[in-house]
DOMI-895279 format. One record per atom (N, C-alpha, C): x, y, z. Coordinates in steps of 0.02 Angstrom, whole numbers, plus 50000, padded with zeros to 5 digits. Atoms other than C-alpha are relative to their C-alpha. Example, Ala and Ser with C-alpha at 12.3 -4.5 7.8 and 13.67 -1.06 7.14 Angstrom:
500454994150000/506154977550390/500455006050000/499584994149997/506844994750357/499615005550037/
This chain:
499904997650054/495765012450450/499635003749966/500394995950024/494905028150362/499704997649940/499915005050084/494075020950204/499425006149964/500114995950078/493455031050050/499324998049992/500755003550042/491545028349992/500114996649928/500165000250058/491185019649837/499605004149940/500514996650026/490545025149692/499624996049936/500415006350009/489205016049593/500345002249925/499675000250083/489555011849390/499675004449967/500554996050050/489035023349264/499464997149976/500655004650044/487925010949194/499355001150036/500654999649935/487035011049375/499725004450010/500104995449945/487225027049429/499285006049989/500714994250012/485655036449321/499304996050033/500555003649998/484365022449377/499644999350069/500324996249931/483975030349553/499555005449965/500324997650025/483235044349453/499514998249953/500365001450025/482225033349365/499504995950041/500445004649965/481405025349521/499454998149994/500745000349999/479495028949496/499764995449955/500085000950061/479685022249304/500154991550017/499885005850003/480555005949367/499514997350066/500295004949924/479415000049530/499694993249961/500305005550006/478544987249428/500604995549974/499395003150046/480124981249329/500554996250043/499365001249951/481444981049466/500164996350057/499955002449939/481904970449618/500405004250018/499754996749946/483224980649677/500415005449943/499844993950019/484354996649644/500644998150000/499295001350029/486034999049591/500545000850066/499594997649964/487735003249715/499695005050021/500094993049988/487365017649816/500705004650000/499374996649998/488625030749813/500055003750091/500024997049949/489145038049986/500245004350011/499634996449995/489735052350076/500724998650044/499325002549937/491615051850175/499535002450078/500155000449925/491215048150364/500344998950035/499385003949949/492295043850512/499564994850022/500145007349970/492405028650567/499594998050075/500305000049935/491295021550706/499415004950000/500314997049979/490145035550681/499174997949982/500755000350002/488215033650693/499405005549979/500384997450021/486745038150589/499635005450058/500294995549953/486115054750652/499064999149981/500795000550007/484015054650682/499785003649965/500134996250039/483255060150530/499645005450021/500594994849978/482295076450532/499785001949922/500234998350044/481775071750361/500025008549945/500154993450037/482215089250254/499774999649922/500394996050064/481345096650092/500574993749953/499625003950038/482245082749955/500295006349952/499764994150030/483415094549857/500324997849936/499845003250070/483805084449698/499704996349982/500415003450036/483205074149569/500014991650036/499845005549996/483875058249662/499554999950086/500464999249932/483155064549846/499244999449971/500705000349999/481495067249762/499674992749968/500165005350022/481415050749664/500064993450074/500025003149929/481805042349852/499375000950028/501004998549961/480235052749925/499534998149976/500705005450036/479125046949792/499914993150027/500315006549951/479415031349851/499794998250052/500424998949946/479045032650013/499395001249997/500634998649996/477605041549973/499554995949976/500165003250051/477165028749844/499824992450047/499995004249945/477605015250004/499254999550048/500674998649945/476285023450104/499415000049969/500754999250028/474925023649998/499864992049972/500065008750025/475095004749935/499734994450044/500505003649964/474124991449981/500664994050026/499555003749965/474954977050119/500344996549968/499335006650038/475784963949991/500415006249968/499484996750030/476494978949895/500555004550051/499744993149977/477144989550042/500614997150008/499345002849972/478794978250089/500365003749939/499725000050076/479354978549905/500245009249994/499804992149990/479084997049901/500415005850043/499614999349915/479985000250090/500734999449963/499285002550033/481564991350005/500305005149969/499784998750051/481615000849858/500135007450032/499864992749993/481425017049951/500544999950048/499365001349968/482935012350069/500614999749945/499524999050058/483955008649916/500295006149972/500084993550036/483545025049841/500095004950056/499694995549932/483915033450003/500684999949977/499215001650008/485715026449993/500295003349921/500135000550090/485725030949788/500015009250037/500194994450001/485125049349863/500925003250072/499565000449931/486715047450008/499625003750052/500034999349933/485695049350139/499734993350029/499975004449926/486035035750260/499454998750045/500354998949935/484915041450395/499304997749982/500565000550016/483345040350289/499864994449979/499955008550020/483855024050218/499834994850058/499835002749918/484025017750407/499075000250009/500914998049958/482145027350450/499424996349945/500165003450022/481375017950289/499904991550024/499845008049990/481934999150346/499385000750060/500145000349938/481315003550513/499205000750000/500644997750026/479605008150429/499614992949997/500245005550007/479474989750375/499584996550068/500015005249953/478414980450488/499624992849964/500265005150019/477604966950371/500594994749995/499515007950040/478214949450326/500475000149962/499805000150060/479624949350204/500244991549969/499655007850023/480074932850076/500465001050015/499235000949977/481594926850093/500615003349973/499684993450057/482324937449939/499955003750036/499974991349971/481764953050028/500234999850058/499664999249922/482464948650195/500704998549980/499364999050025/484044946650097/500245006549973/499794996250041/483774961750005/500135006250063/499954994249938/483434972050192/500874999050036/499455000249953/485134964550263/500515002049948/499584997450050/486114968550108/499965007750019/500174993149989/485294985850120/500355003650067/499924999749919/485754986450319/500955002150002/499355000550025/487584982650255/500365004449981/499834992050051/487584995850138/500065007050038/500024993549934/487145007750290/500575000950025/499354998649965/488525004450389/500645000749977/499564998650008/489705005750260/499915007949996/499904993450012/489135023150214/500025003450063/499924996849944/489335028750383/500664997650032/499435001649976/490935022850389/500504993950040/499935004949957/490825006850481/500274993149984/499805004550042/491734995850375/500144993450029/500105007449973/492034982350484/499544994850015/500745002549971/490364978950541/499624998249951/500464999050072/489844981150353/499974994249974/500105005850030/490654967150327/499924993650017/500315005249971/490164956950451/499304997249986/500665000650026/488444959650396/499854997149945/500155002850068/488604955050225/500384993949999/499845006049986/489714939850273/499544994950029/500295004049976/488354933650364/499364997149967/500605001250046/487054932950240/500014994449949/499915006450033/486784916550165/499944998949913/499934999450051/487234915249986/499205000749946/500444998050017/485674922349878/500024994549933/500305000650054/485964914849711/499614994949972/500385001949998/484724910549623/499375005450012/500704997349999/483464924249694/500235007649953/500134992650039/483044942649638/500535003350030/499574995149966/484164948749753/500724997450016/499115004049998/485984940349712/500285005149959/499374997650023/486614953349607/500245006150018/499744993349954/486514967749719/500384997950060/499575002649960/487174958249844/500584998649988/499314998550004/488544953449761/500325007049994/499584995450034/488784970449692/500325004550071/499754998049930/488734976349884/500374997150032/499495004049967/489874962949926/500825003349991/499264997050053/491324969049810/500075006450047/499704992249970/491234986349880/500214998750079/499725000149923/491264982650059/500564996750014/499405001949978/492534970350054/500795004049986/499284996650025/493774979649952/499845008050048/499924995449974/493344994850065/500174997250081/500025003349936/493534983450227/500784996849987/499375003150024/495334979650159/500124991749976/499845006650003/495014961650103/499704999949902/500115000250085/495284961449902/499884994449951/499975007250028/495324942449860/499215000250012/500835001149984/493324943549939/499695004249947/500304994650046/493024958349830/500144998949923/499875002650060/493714950449676/499544993750000/500635005249999/492534934449722/499325002649993/500764996250007/491014944649735/499855001849916/500244996250058/491344953649563/499864994149936/499845005050067/491694936749473/499314995050029/500755002349971/489944930549568/499465004149958/500634995950038/488914944749504/500054999649916/499955000350064/489594942449324/499594996149962/500385004750023/488414926949267/499235003850009/500674995549992/486874938549323/499875007649973/500044993450018/487224953449233/499484998649914/500594998950052/485904959849086/500554997449941/499744999750077/487134961048933/500675000650033/499304996750005/488954963348895/500215007050014/499694992649987/489004982048916/499925002150088/500364999149916/488204979649107/500864994750024/499495003349983/489724966049126/500495003849984/499464995649994/490994977749075/500015003650036/500074992949956/490384992149175/500094998050055/499585002049930/490704979649324/500574999149997/499234999649963/492384975249310/500395007550002/499764992849990/492764993849266/499915001750064/500184998449909/492074996649456/500334997450029/499535005149952/493114980249504/500565004650008/499444998050010/494464987949440/500275008050031/500314995349985/494075005949505/500104999550084/500104999849924/493764999849685/500664997750025/499255001849988/495584991149672/500435004450014/499684995849994/496525006349639/499725005450029/500114995649960/495605014849757/500154997950073/499475003749928/496055002049914/500875000350010/499274999350004/497645003549839/500415007750028/499584991949981/497955022249877/499675002050066/499914999849917/497265018950042/500354995850035/499505004849944/498605007850085/499994992950000/500335006250013/497634992050059/500764997549970/499555002150032/499054981350010/499734994349945/500055002650042/498774972849842/500384992549991/499585005450039/499564953549824/499774995050006/500215004850042/499404942449687/499904993750058/499945006949973/500104927649801/499585001550070/500555003449952/498734928849926/499504997149960/500665003550029/497504919549807/500244993349948/499975006950027/497584902149737/499855002649907/500335000550052/496464904849583/500235006649949/499784994650040/497204914849420/499625005849977/500204995750015/495894924749386/499805004050058/499884996049932/495754931449556/500895004750006/499474998750004/497584932849544/500235006649938/499844993050056/497834943549391/499555008250008/500354995449978/496284956049451/500575002050049/499684996149944/497354960849602/500924999749990/498974997150035/499194961149509/499835004449974/500174994350054/498124972849388/499865005850043/500324993249946/497354983649526/500645003450035/499154995249952/499334985249613/500505004849948/499404998750058/500124990849444/499315004949941/500274995350051/498765000549344/499685006350031/499724993949995/498715018349336/499215002950018/500454995249958/497555030949422/499665004049922/500184996150025/496265039449321/500225006849973/499664993950031/496905051149200/500655000849991/499334999350031/498675046649219/500284996749937/499845006050069/499815037749103/500654996750031/499625006349988/501225023649115/500625000649952/499464999550048/503015025949092/500284993849959/499675007550022/503235005749061/499284998449969/500885001350006/501245005649026/499964992949922/499945007050044/501504993748861/500254994250006/499695007549968/502764981948943/499794996550054/500345003349940/501924980249088/499344996049992/500685004150043/500254975948979/500194993049975/499875006350035/501284962348884/500214994950050/500045008149950/501774953349042/499654998550032/500635001749974/500234954449132/499684996049965/500475006450054/499374945548967/500234993650008/499645005950005/500684934048963/499854997150042/500015003349937/500394929849148/499174996750011/500725001349980/498514929149133/499724999649932/500235001950057/498034923748952/499295001049996/500855001649995/496104925648923/499875000750069/500334998349925/495764933449085/499355007249988/500524997050012/494094943549086/500185009050002/499844993249995/495134959849132/500405002549934/499554996250064/496144960548961/499675003249972/500534994550058/494654972848877/500325004550057/500014993249960/495084986049016/500815000649993/499254998950018/497084984648967/500305008549995/499824993850052/497304998548861/499795006850052/500244996349935/496315009949009/500474998350044/499615002049925/497275003649155/500785001649986/499375000350004/498995002949075/500255004849933/499954996750077/498975017548933/500795001450013/499294998950008/500695018548876/500225008249966/499714993850020/501915035648855/499745004550050/500014995249954/501635053748916/499555004049945/500374995150059/500245065448821/500445004549998/499384995750017/501145077248733/500185007950034/499974993049982/500605093748810/500404999550059/499555000049912/501485086948989/500854997749989/499365003249996/503055079648905/500455002350011/499064999950004/505065082348946/500065000149947/499524998750057/506025089848839/500704999750010/499444998749992/507525094048915/500114997650090/499785000349929/508195085349089/500504998950024/499495003049982/509425086249196/500214998150061/499675009649951/510385070949307/500565004850048/499384999349954/511475079749445/500124992550051/499625006349943/512525064949534/500845002149986/499095000049990/514475062549576/500124996449955/499575003250060/514985056549408/500714997950022/499375001649967/516775058249519/500085000750042/499984999549923/517285055949675/499874992850040/500055006049942/517135045149825/499404996549988/500925004950005/515075041549775/499994999049935/499965002550085/515625038149590/499594993950011/500105005550000/515165021249613/499324996949999/500915000450000/513375022949681/499685004649954/500294998150077/513155035649555/499814997749935/500025003250076/513455025149412/499494993349993/500625005050010/512245010949468/499315002749999/500734996849989/510795023249510/499955005049911/500104996050087/511275032349324/499974992649961/500175005650024/511065014749258/499284998549988/500954998749996/509265013049315/499875003649973/500254995650017/508845027449288/499875000049908/500224999250084/509235027449085/499764993249978/500495002850020/508575010849074/499185001449983/500394997250007/507075017849135/499805005749959/500164994750061/507145030349013/499844997349915/499965004150065/507415018648863/499454996649977/500715001550001/505705012448908/499355003949963/500424995250026/504865027148850/500125000449908/499875000950065/504545028148660/500395005749975/499524994949998/505875036848581/499715007649972/500394992750023/504655051248500/500155004650068/500074995749949/504435057348685/500514998550059/499705000249957/505825053748754/500515007150031/499794994849987/506725067748823/500854999250015/499165000050027/508715072748805/499915001850086/499785000349928/509495070648980/500825004650016/499654996049980/510895080549019/500304997650075/499485001649949/512265075049164/500265003950009/499584997649961/512935086149279/500484997450050/499715001649964/514445082649382/500225001950078/499914994449939/514395088849563/500414996350036/499275001649948/515875078849626/500515003849966/499954994450042/516525091949510/499855007350017/500614992350003/515095108449498/499924997950091/500524997849916/514525115249676/499044998249956/500695000050029/512615111049676/499915007149963/500154995050035/512335128849658/500195001749935/499724997450069/513315131049479/499624992749957/500545003650044/512615115349415/499205002249990/501024997649997/510775120949457/500045006549946/499824995250030/511375136949386/500124997749908/499895005050056/511985126849228/499364998549973/500415004950026/510595115849205/499585007249958/500354996350015/509505130649213/500035004349928/500044993450078/510285142349069/499984997449953/499985002550065/510415125948961/499334996649999/500734999650033/508555126848955/499534992950013/500365008149938/508215109149090/499395001550010/500814999149994/506325109149105/499924994550058/500215002649956/506605098049250/500644997050029/499335001049978/508175092449383/499684994050036/500145005249948/508285076449458/500864998350051/499524998649948/509495076349610/500175007950033/499515003849997/510775080649676/499804991850068/500245005549971/511025063049790/500195002150077/499734998249918/511765068949965/499655005150030/500264994849948/510715077350107/500125004849998/499614994449995/512115089550122/499615005049927/500164997650096/511825093949930/499125002749988/500665002550003/509895090449941/499855010350041/499874993749959/510045106850085/500075005049958/499844993550015/510845118649978/499615001349944/500335000550062/509915114049824/499175007250008/500394998249978/508445120849919/500065007050032/500084994849988/508955135649975/500425002249954/499674997250058/509645140349816/499465002749942/500684997250039/507985145149736/500324996949908/499905001150051/508275133549600/499715003049925/500434996950078/507095140249467/499604994649971/500085005450056/506635123649400/499874995650061/500415005649983/505465109149469/500554993250008/499395005749984/506675094749536/499604991150054/500055007249968/506465078349613/500924999250036/499514999449946/507885080349762/500064988750002/499955005049999/508755061849773/500244998350082/499755002749938/508965062049956/499285005550028/500394998749944/507735068150110/500325007750034/499754994349977/507915087150164/500254998250071/499724999849921/508875089750355/499465002450028/500404995049963/507695094250494/500115007449988/500184991349993/507235113150493/500245002349931/499764997250062/507705114850311/499285000849956/500615000350042/506115120750207/500064998849906/499825003150068/505865111750018/499805008249955/500154997150036/505945123149882/499465000649947/500504999550060/504575128249761/500054995649945/500085006550060/504095111349653/500534994650006/499605003449994/505405102649747/499674991950028/500555006649974/504615083449783/500864997050031/499405003349967/506205071549890/499744993950005/499965006749990/506405054249844/500584996750061/499545001249967/507555045349969/499754991850001/500325005449943/507695027550042/500414998750051/499604998449932/507755030850215/499644994850033/500155003949944/507965018850345/499565000750075/500424998649955/507145028950462/499055000149963/500465002450028/505535027850351/499524993349997/500235005949979/505615009550356/500084995950068/499845001949962/505885010350532/499065000050027/500824995849982/503965018850538/499704994549982/500585002550018/503105007250432/500254992750045/500025008449962/503794991450530/499735002750062/500474998349956/502954999450683/499335000149972/500905000250026/501235003150578/499944991150004/500075004949999/501534984950520/499734998050069/500015005049949/501704977150703/499395002850044/500634997749964/500204988550768/499424997949963/500345002950024/499264982850632/499634993849996/500065007249971/499444964950695/499784999250052/500135000549942/499054969150838/500564998050051/499315001649968/500914964950879/500195007650043/499894992649977/500944981051008/500615000250058/499314999649924/502334976651157/500664994849982/499285003350025/504054971351116/500815003150044/499244996549963/505944977051151/500385000149912/499734998550054/507124983251029/500974999950016/499275000749996/509114981650996/500135007249967/499594996550050/510074996850919/500995001050026/499405000249982/511735000250900/500225007750019/499724993849977/512825014150976/500135004649951/499954996250056/512895024750829/499715004149979/500424994750046/512295041250743/499424996549971/500225004450062/511535030250616/499404995250060/500385004549945/510675017550754/499455004750045/500324994749955/510135032550857/499325003949948/500574999350016/509215039650722/499324993849982/500265005050016/508265022350669/499554997650051/500465004449932/507815017950854/499295004250004/500634996949984/506925035050874/499404999949960/500504999750026/506025034050732/499424993650001/500155006949981/505445017150759/499454999950061/500324998949935/504915022650954/499505001449990/500504993750013/504005037650900/499324995049973/500575002450035/502945029150778/499584994850038/500025006349965/502695014250891/499415001650075/500264996149931/502295023851045/499125004649979/500594996450054/500995035950922/499544998049999/500665002550033/499965022350874/499894995950068/500475004049935/499545014851055/500614993650033/499405007649975/501215000351049/500405003350079/499585001449959/502314998551198/500764995950010/499315004749999/504154995151201/500235000050068/499845003249921/504504985051356/500835002050035/499204997649989/506534987551340/500425002249928/499584997750066/507834994651236/500724999250029/498885002149963/510034989951257/500055001349940/499494999050052/511174997051141/500584996549986/499625007349992/512484985151087/500485004849950/499634997050030/514184991551014/500204997749942/499955003150053/514444989150826/500674994449994/499475003950034/516164983050815/500344991950040/499865006549952/515964968450979/499534992649938/500525005950036/515424950150905/499724995850060/500265003249961/514884943851080/499415007350023/500554993449988/512944954751103/499584996050047/500595003749953/512394942651258/499885004450059/500354995749934/512374956551395/499515005049961/500774996250010/511264968151283/499294996549995/500425004950041/510224953251209/499554997950054/500424999949948/509864947651390/499585004350051/500254996849965/509564963951447/499284999849953/500744999950025/507984964951350/499754995949972/500565006949993/507344947851342/499924999650084/500105001249930/507504946351543/500234996050012/499675007249974/508514932551551/500545001850056/499364999449941/509854941751658/499604998950081/500195000549952/508624941051785/500014992250010/499925008150006/508564921551763/500394997350030/499305001049974/510284920951785/500245003350066/499844997749949/510434931751919/499554994250055/500425002049976/508874921551999/500504994150036/499675006550015/510104905051971/500485001550045/499254999549977/511654913552052/499555000850071/499905000649947/510794915652209/499534994450015/500215004249958/509834901652240/500634993449997/499565005949993/511574890852189/500425002650079/499584998549940/512424902552339/499684995250066/500295000049926/511124897452463/499824991650011/499985009749982/511054878152409/500654996550015/499075002449943/513104877052423/500054996649903/499875003250076/512974868652215/499705000649936/500444997650074/512574871452037/499604995649984/500395004750012/511304864951950/499685003049928/500014997050087/510644865251760/499115003250010/500704998250000/509144876851718/500265003649925/500154995950056/508564885651574/499525006349989/499974994350003/508604903951573/499065002249934/500684998550034/506584909851516/500005009749981/500284991949990/506244927451431/499415000950024/500805000249968/504874937551495/499564998449940/500535006150032/503254931251439/499645006849941/500454998550028/502364946351355/500335005949957/499454996350046/503924950451231/499234996749915/500355001150044/502804950151064/500405002149920/499464999950051/504364957950938/500255001850031/499394996749978/505814963250941/500325001149938/499834994650025/506474976350842/500905000449988/499174999350004/508324974850757/500315008349956/499704996350049/509044990450696/500954997649992/499335003250034/510714982350612/500334999949920/499585003350091/511944982150452/500024994450015/500195006950026/511964966550382/500634995750033/499625002549944/513564962450471/499874997050074/500325002549925/512824961850652/499594998249997/500895003849997/511114957150605/500284991449999/499925008949983/511884939450551/500464998350064/500035005349943/512734938550715/499515000650045/500544998549896/511284946550845/499484993449962/500545005350005/509934934150752/500274993750035/500045007749989/510734915950790/500255003450072/499844999649946/511284922350953/499305001850037/500714999349945/509384929851008/500024992750007/500315008749981/508974909950960/500434996850058/499365002549938/510454905551077/499665001650079/500334997649970/509474916451196/499345000250014/500455003449975/508024906151198/499445005049982/500424995050057/507114921751064/499824996449956/500105001550063/506884911250930/499264998949963/500665000650008/504934910150933/499875007849987/500314994949985/504784927450942/500125004949932/499944996250066/504524939650779/500585003049997/499294993049983/506124950350742/500045003049928/499984997150059/505934963250620/500705006050002/499364996350010/507344973950544/500015004149926/500174994150070/507584987750402/500244995849944/499625005750069/508334980450236/500575001650003/499345000849985/509994985450300/500194994950034/499535006149961/510194970350400/500074993149932/499745005050050/510244961650223/500125003549938/499594998650053/511384962250086/499944994449956/500165004850040/510974953349932/500744997449967/499355002950044/513044949349885/500014995950074/499755005249951/513024940450062/499974991949993/500095008950024/512594921349990/499824997950069/500245006949933/512654907650119/499975004650037/499824999549906/513264918750273/499215004850009/500694998750022/511414925850219/499244996250068/500445006349971/510654909350302/500075001550078/499904998049951/511314915950463/499265005350035/500384997350008/509894927750439/498864997350009/500675004050018/508324914650450/499375002750025/500534997949943/506784919450505/499925008849992/499804993149980/507204938950503/499365005649954/500634998050056/505674948450429/500115007349982/499554994850014/506114965650340/499465003349952/500354995650055/505324979350230/500364998249945/499434998750031/506094976350070/499715002849920/500184999250051/506234981149897/499634996149947/500205006950049/505194971449757/500504998149968/499495001950069/506684973749625/500354992950040/499655003449982/507554961149760/499594991850028/500355006950015/506174947449793/499624997249957/500245004550070/505894933749678/499434998049965/500675002149992/504104930549705/499655008449981/500494996649993/503494949549689/499595003249938/500564998450029/502564950449551/500515003349945/499824997650058/502884963449403/500785002449996/499404999649992/504584967849479/500354997149986/499675006650022/505164951649469/500184998449917/499945002450086/504764949249285/500515004349957/499554995650018/505694966249244/500744997550019/499335001449994/507034959749339/500524992649965/499665003850051/507174945149238/500185001849941/500024996350062/507104955149072/500735002850009/499334998149977/508574963449135/500434997050012/499465003549992/509534951549190/500224994549956/500015005950081/509374939949015/500505005649961/499664998050043/510174955248932/500525004050030/499474997249961/511484962349056/500444993750037/499525005449990/512124945049110/500254999750082/499594998749930/513274943949272/500155007450016/499934994349991/513504961849274/499855000250069/500455001849929/513174964649456/499735006449989/499944994149999/512844983649434/499014999550019/500614997449999/510844981049400/499864993150059/500455003449933/510564966949566/500095005150049/499984995549943/510954982949669/499215002350024/500464997949999/509474990049755/499885009649966/499914992250024/510215009249703/499804999849919/500175000750084/509885002049502/499255002050010/500725001149997/508055000249565/499875007250024/500044994149982/508285017749643/499975006249939/499814998250055/508845026649497/499464995649948/500534999750053/507575017949384/499265002950005/500594996249979/506195022549505/499895007650002/499944992049997/506755040549506/500015004349942/500354997450055/506465041449315/499274998649999/500775000649975/504695034549345/499825006750035/500464992949950/504355048249484/500285006449933/500064994250032/504995063549379/499574998149954/500605000350088/503885056549190/499355001150061/500524999549964/502445054449334/499815007250030/500344994249999/502585069249419/499975006449963/500104994550040/502885080549281/499295000249943/500735001050031/501295071649198/499315002050049/500334997449932/500315076249362/499855009649996/500254992649978/500625094549348/500125002950074/500144996249932/500185102949508/499764994750050/500355006249961/499185087549556/500454994250041/499445007850003/500705075549641/499734997350032/500235008749986/499385067349741/499764999649980/500035004250032/498825059749611/500604994049968/499535004350035/500635051049581/499964993450042/499675006249967/500765033249606/500314996249942/499605004250042/502095022149539/500014994350042/500075004949972/502215005249561/500574997849997/499295002250009/503915003149587/500544995150007/499425005649993/505594993949588/500154998650090/499825001549922/505884999949772/499365000150047/500574999049958/503984999549818/499395003849994/500784995850019/502185007849802/500295007050021/499924991549986/502685026649787/499515004849987/500684995450011/501525041449800/500285005350040/499784993049977/501845060149838/499685003250059/500504997249956/501305068349993/499985007749997/500114994550009/500695084150025/500875005749993/499244997449972/502665091050098/500534998349934/499765000450039/503255084549935/500474992850005/499535005650007/504215068549988/499594993749996/500145004950038/504015052549910/499874994850065/500095002249948/503235040650039/500014990649955/499895004550042/503715023349994/499974992850014/500205007049966/502695005450041/500414995849968/499595003750001/503854991450046/499644996449983/500175007449988/503684973549993/500084997150055/499885001649946/503634964450154/500274993149980/499655008050036/504934946650133/500124998250081/499565003749944/505684934650267/500454995849958/499335006150018/507354926150247/499884995950029/499995008449990/507284907850220/500674998550011/499735001349964/508164897550295/500804997149939/499694998450042/509164897150126/500515009049978/499634993450002/509684913850151/499655006549920/500284996250060/508544921549999/499255003650034/500744996849984/506944933250019/499424997849972/500755004350036/505184925150022/499535007750023/500394994349969/503794937050004/499594999650050/500435003149910/502744939050164/499465002149984/500734996249996/500944940250153/499645000550050/500124998249936/500084945450280/500335004150064/499734996449965/500534953050439/499894995850071/500025003549926/500204941750580/500544993549998/499495005749992/501864932150579/500414997950055/499675005249939/502874921650691/500765000549976/499404999550025/504544921950707/500294992849982/499785007050038/504834903850650/499794998549940/500145000150048/504884900050482/499414994349974/
């Protein structure tokens, strides 16, 4: 995974400039800031160019001081020079300074040297190697090297995708800081690193920790707004977080982490919502509208835009967009169907918009158009990426003989093969059938066992008991299926001796209203909306609030309700970001949402396993087995 360098905290960033003044007083330097580097890169041989800035001059001066120092003082100065070169973003020079050390080092100095070596690896993009090195250093608590060690460990852990370890390192560093100001700076740095890890695709899952302080940090990192941004529901999110984690050390950062409302300069005034209020899709539209409206009501009244709904069940898309533009809308959300989105893109709407579907292949987005969809193809790609990350690269697939099945299977296959995976076998099943024995035997390879049994029985002239075995190299089964077919396929896979193989499916395989019938899906792993997973943190907490307000009304229980809620959140966030849509991040009810360069919203789902009771259970980690 490509990682980004960490950034020194504001409190500490100026210390490298004062290197010469601190030689006598300091035993360590602040965390270094590193330039981008490709993973696996090795430091280039240093040609020691002339220092170009104050940090480099300070590091060069320390080098010179070390050369002139007595043998007793030289090792300490050489270590300081190495740290200063790191602070100057010159890891090759830092490595050279370490190589120059020939004298014996004290235990504390040896810890400092090994910490710098790990930081050099991080600077060069070798994050896992850096983590291995920092993890091998004995706990130096009680030594002068301890604070630097724990700060470096925090940075390396977050860069290596280990948020729990990063938080624990910060917690160990806090008691070693000099004062309250330094402690706050350390907490701010941790929150920044957590947000940065999230932006690189690291899953921040509070359930991965037992310590409530660690859990609180990870949950705050998962919902905190990026620098300069705002939160649609910041006040409510902050209140829920504070209620779950009273007296948490991050409480002092809440106002900055979850700022409520929009800056007045970027407020929406009039928003057009294009939905098929009448016609065949009216039920879907009503649920989306309900979620959208609930999200809108979370805004302060003085910053809440006026919303005008245009019925695309009656109006053409062109006419609805023309009316919205003429009536002063400064943003459009919708339309809903793919065909309508294609028309909208071609009609030059003249108003920025968030379409509620993806464009068809070959169609080009209009200027200012973003696209948000609950795409099964995207989920199939997410499954392939998760399998590859878990090292599960060889497997089989089952998909229906339908246009939908072909699209979903092709998306999964392309992503798997592009990442170095192997599809051992694939079989298509007829959706209206109830017995899928033939395609299942085909992909599992058990049909060969049956054939061998038949040949042996023909030779010996009698029948005998046997247990067919699926091929031994299957590491996963990918299942493209709607809920009805999935509830038939999953038990039949078990019957065909594939019960221990992890089975993955898109969220279409699970119908929340399925009730006890979902018990047949026991063990199925899928990308799910946080809104539908009971233990998914902030989304689950909001669901509890909505449930208390709306009672048995089934509208809010649908994933389309979450889709409407997130459409509102995205519209607000995109407007607030102006042209910098790459900065948009919404911890949504449908997943973790970001906007790509092409305007498409990327949705990082929660991962869930269906339990024996038929409920979704949050799945932590990616090394999943097929059995509960």
